[in-house]
N, C-alpha and C positions, 0 to 999 in steps of 0.2 A: 630246485626252482619249479614252481607250478607252471603248467602250460599257459595259464592265464597271464601270470607275471612275465613269462618268457615272451609271449606275444606282445605285451604292453611295452616291454623294454626294446624289443626289435623295432616296433613302430616308432618309438622315440628316437632311436639311433638313426633309422631311415629318414627321419625328418630333419636331421642335422645336415648342413650344407657340405658339399664336396670340397676338397682342397683345390685351389686354382691349379690349372695345368702347369703353369710356370713353376709353382712350388713343388709339385710332384716331380718335375724334372730336376729341381735343385736337390730334392731328397735323393734322387737317383745318383746325382753327381757326388753327394756326400759319401755314398757307399762305394764309389769308384776310386780306387787308390791311384789311378792314372789321370784323374781329373786335374785340369790346369786352371789357373785364374782366368785365362781367356775363355774357357768353356763356360765358367760361371757368368762372366760378364755378358756373353752372348745370350744366355737364357734370361737374365734379369733385364737386359736392354729391351727385350720383347714385351715386357710387362710394365706399362707406364705408371701404374699405381704403385707397384713395389719400388720402381726407380725413384719416383718423386719422394716417397717416404724415406727411403734410404738416404737420399741427398739431404733431406731436411735434418735428419739426425746427424749425419756426418758434418754438416755445417753448423751444428749447434755449438753453444759456448762450452759445452762439456769437453769436446775434443780439442778446441782451441787450435785448429790447424792454421798454418801460416798464410793460407790463401783460400779463396772460395773454390770449392770442389764442384765441378759441373758435369761429371760423368761417373758412371759406375767403375770404369777402368781406373780413373784417378782415385776413387774411393778404395779400391783394392790395394793400390800402391801405398796410400797413406795409412790405412788402418789394418791391412792384412786380409788374407783370404778367409780365415776362420771367422773373424769379426763380421765380415759382410755376409757370410753364410748364416751366422747366428741372427743377424738383423733380418734377413729375408725370411727365415723360418719363424721368427717372432712376429713379423708382420702378418704372416699367413695365419698363425694361431690366434692372434688378436682379431683378425678379420672373421674368424669363425664364431667369436663370442657374441651372444645376443646383447643388444644395447640395454635392455631391461628384462626383468623376469618377475613373475608373480610371487616368487618366494621372498622377494626383497633381499636377495643375496647380493652382497657388495662385490660387484665385478671388478672394480678398480683395485680393491685390496686383494682379491683373489689373484689378479694378474701380477701384482707386485710379488706376492708369495711364490707364484709359479716361476717368474723370471729369476727371483733370488735362488730358489731351489735349483733351477737349471744351471745358473752360474756356479753355485757351490758344488753341484754334482760333477760338473765338468772339471773343476779343480781337484776334487777328490779322486777322479779317475787316474790322475797322474801318480797316485799313491798305490795303485793296484797293479796286478800282473798283466791283465788282459782287457780291462774296460777301455773302450774307445771314448775319448773326451767328447767328441762331437755327438756320438750316440747318447752319452749321458746327458748332455745339454738338452737334446731333443726330448728324451724321456722325462727329464726334470720339468721341462716346459709343459709337457702334456700329462704329467702324473695325476693331476686332479681333474682332468677334463670331464670325467664322468659326473662330477658335481654340477657342472653347467647343464648337462643333459637333464639331471633331476630337477634343477632349478627352473628349467624351461618347460618341461613336460610332465613333471610330477611335483608341482610346487607345494601342495598341501602336505604331502608326506615329507618332503625335504625340509620344509619349515619346522615341522614337528621334530625331526631328527636334530636340527640345529638347536632348537630349544632344549631338547633333552641333553645334548652335549654340554650346553652352557650351564644348565641347572646342576648337572652332576660333575661338571669339570672332567668329563670323560671323553673317550675317543669318538669322533664322529662316525667312523666306519662301523663301530659296534652299534651305535644308535640306528644307523641306516639298516644294518642287518636285522635289527629287532623290528623296525617299523615297516621297511619296504620288503625285506626278505633277502636282499643282496646289498652290497655296498658299492661305492662309486668306482672301485677298481674293476669290477666285473663289467660295468657299463663302459668304462674307459677302454677296456680291452676290445669290447665289441665294436666301439667306434673306430679304433685303430685298424681292426680287421676290414671295416668298410673302406677306410682310407688306404688299404693295401700296404700297410707297413710290414717290415720284416718280422718273422716270428719271434726273434729275440726281443724286439721292441714291444710287441704285444704281450709277451710273457712277463716282461719287466713291469708294465703298467698293471697287469692282472695279478702279479705275484707279490705285491708289496706287503701283504699282511698274513699270507698263509704260513703255516708252521713249517719251518725249515726252508722256506722259499728264498730267504735272503742270503743263502750260501751260494752266492753268484756275484761276481764283481759289479756288474751294471746295476743290479737290484740293490746291492749294498750302497753304492754311490748315490742312487736316487733316494733310498730310504734315509741315508745319512744327511743328504742335502736338505731333505724335507724337515727332519728333526732340528737341524741347525738353524734353518730359516725360522722355524717356530720358536725355538729357544731365544733367538736374537730379535724376535718380534718384528721381522721384516715382512710386511704384508700380513694378511690373515685370510685363511680359506675355510673358516667355520669350525676349526678343530681346537678344542680347549685343552687337549691332552698332549704332552710331550713324552715320547717314549725313549727310554734308555736304549743304547745299542745292545742288541743280543750278542752273544759271544761270537757268532760267526761274522757279524758286521764289524765288531771291534777288532777281530783278528784281521779282516781284510783291509780295514781303514787305518789300522795302527794305533788304536786306543779307544777309550770310552768317549761318549759324547762330549763331555767337558774337556777331556785331554785333546781331542781332535780340534775343537774350537780354538784352544790355545795354540796348537801346532800350526793352524792355518794362518794365524796372525791377523793383521788388519784387513777386514773385509769391506771397508768403507768404499773403496773404488768399485768393487763388484756391485755393491748396493746402489751406488750412484748410477752405474751403467744400467741396472735394472729399472731405475726411475726414468731414465732417458728412454729406454726401450718401451716402457709402459705408456708413454705419451704418444706412441704411434697411432 
C-alpha cells in the first residue's frame, strides 16, 4: 500500500462515527462469560434510543407475543438473552450507516445481506469446535462494513469497482484491489481497530480472502455465511461472484457450499428475522 493510499484510507476511517458508549458496553458484556441478563438490561435501559427500537421490534407482528412488552427486562424474558444482544448490536451497526452515498450503493440491500450473513454465521458456529456463535454473528454483521467506507469517502473508485464486478460477473474484492489498491476487508479491519474490537474479530474481518486465512473456525463461519447468503440471494452487497468453499472451510463446516445449505434446512425464519432487524 502506498503512503498516499494509506493516508487516504486512514482519513476515511477516522471520519466514520464512533460506536455509542452503551453499545461498547454491550460488546464488553458479550465477551464476559459471567454476564447476566440483569447486566445487559441495566446497560440498555440507560440508552433510550436503543430501548425504543428494541421494544418496537419485540412488539412487532413477527414475534406475535401474547402481550405488549414495555421494558427491556420483559424483552429478555420473552425472547432470550442472545436475541436481545443481537438486536442491540444490529441497532448500533445500522446507526453507523450513512443514509445516502455518492456511489449510489444500495444500503438497504447491503444491510439485508449483512444481517443474513450474521444469522447464518451464528448458526454455522454450532457446527465447529471453537467458534463462538455470538462472535460469529457480530463478525458476519460487520464483514462488509469496509464497503460503506468506500461508498462514503471514495465513491468514484467504488462505483467503478461495482461496475467491473457486474460486467465480469467477478468478485468485488478483486475489482477493488485492481482499482483502489486494497479491498474492503482491509478497510473494515482498520475500522474495527478504531472501534477497539478484539484482535480475533479484527483478524476475521481482515482475513476473509487471504490465502490460507480461512483455516480458522470464525473466519470459516463468516466466509460460509457470506457465500450462502449470496447463493440464496438474500440481500445484495455488490458482489456478483459466489465462491465455492475451499477445502479448509468445507472441512470445518462439514461439507461443500451446496451440501451445507441442504444440511442447514429451512432458513426462512432466519431471513424473516433479518428483514425485521433491517427495519430498525
